[in-house]
C-alpha positions in Angstrom: -7.1 -16.6 -3.6 -4.5 -15.3 -1.1 -1.5 -17.3 0.0 -1.9 -18.4 3.6 1.8 -18.4 4.5 2.9 -15.0 3.0 1.9 -11.4 3.6 2.2 -9.3 0.5 4.7 -6.4 0.9 3.4 -3.1 2.2 3.1 -0.4 -0.4 5.7 1.6 1.5 8.3 -1.0 0.7 7.5 -0.8 -3.0 7.6 2.9 -2.8 11.1 2.9 -1.3 12.8 0.1 -3.2 11.1 0.4 -6.6 10.7 4.1 -6.9 12.6 6.4 -4.5 15.9 4.5 -4.4 16.2 4.0 -8.2 15.2 7.6 -8.8 17.6 8.9 -6.2 14.8 10.8 -4.6 14.5 11.3 -0.8 11.3 10.9 1.2 11.5 14.7 1.9 11.8 15.5 -1.8 8.8 13.3 -2.6 6.8 14.8 0.2 7.6 18.4 -1.0 6.9 17.4 -4.6 3.4 16.0 -3.9 2.6 18.6 -1.2 2.2 16.4 1.8 3.9 16.3 5.2 7.1 14.3 5.3 5.7 12.4 8.2 3.0 10.9 5.9 5.6 9.6 3.4 7.9 8.4 6.2 5.1 6.5 7.9 4.1 4.9 4.6 7.7 3.8 3.9 8.1 2.4 7.4 4.8 0.4 7.0 3.1 2.3 9.9 0.5 4.0 7.7 -1.5 2.8 4.7 -1.9 4.5 1.4 -5.1 6.5 1.3 -7.0 7.0 -2.0 -5.8 10.7 -2.0 -2.2 9.6 -1.6 -2.6 6.9 -4.2 -3.6 9.7 -6.7 -0.6 11.8 -5.7 1.8 9.0 -6.0 0.4 7.9 -9.3 0.8 11.3 -10.8 4.3 11.9 -9.4 5.6 8.4 -10.3 3.8 7.6 -13.6 1.7 4.8 -12.2 -2.0 4.5 -11.6 -3.9 5.1 -8.3 -5.2 1.5 -8.7 -1.6 0.2 -8.5 -1.2 1.8 -5.0 -4.6 0.9 -3.8 -4.2 -2.8 -4.9 -0.9 -3.1 -3.0 -2.6 -1.6 0.1 -5.7 -3.9 -0.2 -3.7 -7.0 -0.7 -1.5 -6.3 2.3 -4.5 -5.4 4.5 -6.5 -8.5 3.5 -3.6 -10.8 4.3 -3.1 -9.2 7.7 -6.7 -9.4 8.6 -7.4 -13.0 7.4 -9.4 -14.7 10.1 -7.7 -17.5 12.1 -10.8 -19.7 11.9 -12.8 -20.9 8.9 -16.4 -20.1 8.3 -18.8 -22.6 6.7 -20.5 -21.3 3.6 -24.0 -20.1 4.2 -26.6 -22.2 2.4 -30.2 -21.5 1.7 -32.4 -23.5 4.0 -35.8 -23.3 2.3 
């Protein structure tokens, strides 16, 4: 169950604060290392772009995590943002 009053952090925030800053690695250095445009890394860090499955694999290999780690962060964030404002009654069998 997802908390209704809190949006999980965007994976870009985790990337910046838990990996890049402690490692002393810039966004540019990461982008060059994993072979993607710096714009992709920057948009992820700024929360303007989600982590794709391809990027999840690249980040996992470069940072010693798993692709599931990055995809789970992205899914949890996306689900919280798209939670419907109204409730839906559970569908029941009628016959």
